[in-house]
N, C-alpha and C positions, 0 to 999 in steps of 0.2 A: 206737150202734145205735138209741137213742131219738131219731129224727130230728125229731120235733115237740116234744121236750123236755117231755112230759107225765108223765114218770116211769113210763111203761109202754111195752111193745114189742108192737105189733100185727103180724099176719102180713105186711102190706105193708112195714112198716119192716124186719122181719127179711129179707124177700126183697131189698129195696134194699141192705141191709147185705151180704148174700151176693154180690149183683151187684158191688158196689164192691170187696169183698175178693177175689172169685174171678175177675172179669172187669173189672178197673179200666179206666177210659178211658185210652187211650194217647195221650199228648201228642206222641209221636214226636220229642222234643227241641225242639219249637216252644215259644217263650216266650209268656207272656200278652201280649195278650188272645186268643191262638190264632186270629188272623184267618183263616188259610188252612184251618183245620179247625173253624171256628165252627159250621157246619151239622151236622157229626158230633157235636160237643159238645152242641149243642142237642138233637139226637135222643137222645143218651145220657141227658141230664137229663129229657127230656120223656117218654120211654117207660119206664113202670114195669113191673118184672117181676110176673107173676101166678102163683098157685099152679099153674094148669094149664099153665104153661110158655110161654104166649103173652103177649107184652108188650102192655100197654095204652098207646097213645099218645093224647095229648090236644092241646089248643091251646097248651100251655105247661107250664112246671114251677113248683113252688111253693117256699116256704121250706124245707120238709123235704127236698126233693130237693137243693136247694142246700147245705143243712147236711150231707147225706150225702157229697157229692162234693168239697166245698172242700178237704179235706186232700190230695186227689190234685192239685188245681190250684194250690195255694199251699203252698210249703215252710213248715212250721210246726214249732216245737219241741214236744216231748212235754208240757212244762209248759203251753204254750198250749192244746194240744188237750185235755189232761186237766182244764183249768180251765173248768168249765161257764159261769161268768159271762163270762170273757174271750172264749171261743169264741162264745157266743150274741151278744155285742155285735158281734163281727166278722161273724157271719152277718147280723145286722140291718143293719149298714153295707153289706155287699155286696148285700143285698136292696134297700135303698133306692136304691143306684146303678143297679140293673137294672130295677126295677118302676116305670116312668115314670108309669103311670096309677094306681098305688097300689091295685090291685084284688087283690093277693096272688098273681097269676099273671104269670110272665115269658113273654111271647109271642116268637115268632121276630123280629118287628119290634123289640121292646124289646131283645132280645139283640143285634141288629145295631146299634141306637143306642148301647148300652153299649160294644160293640166299637169303634165309631167314636170315641166320647168317650175311651175308654182310649187309643187311638192318638194322638189330638190332645194329650192331657195328657202322654203319654210323649214325644212329639216336642217339646213345649214344654220339658220338663225337660232333654232332651238338648241343645236349643239354648241354654238358659240355662247349663247346666253346662259346655258346650264353649266358651262365650265368656268364661269366667272365667280 
């Protein structure tokens, strides 16, 4: 629930937690990097729930948003999820892959670049493993 890992939970973090628990993003059986639903995924990450019930959408999402939703997107063991050091390292890794300009916000353009990169790497591994 503490999505910014500051040992406290503010109202925004609580609302994001409720959103992820009660209305999780539906991957519809699509596998990473979710190319066909990338815009829906970006909107889910980008639009934060507010106390008044109206979502607030900005120019992108940040580390705390990514930290809140990664368990939905990536199959993880309970040991991994419950280990704060390991999980924070994974969040840092995923953030570094997505945040091309290192400003702390992943924009729609950066999400598209990440998706394209993921697809290229996956295709490379498929070609390498299929030729063995």
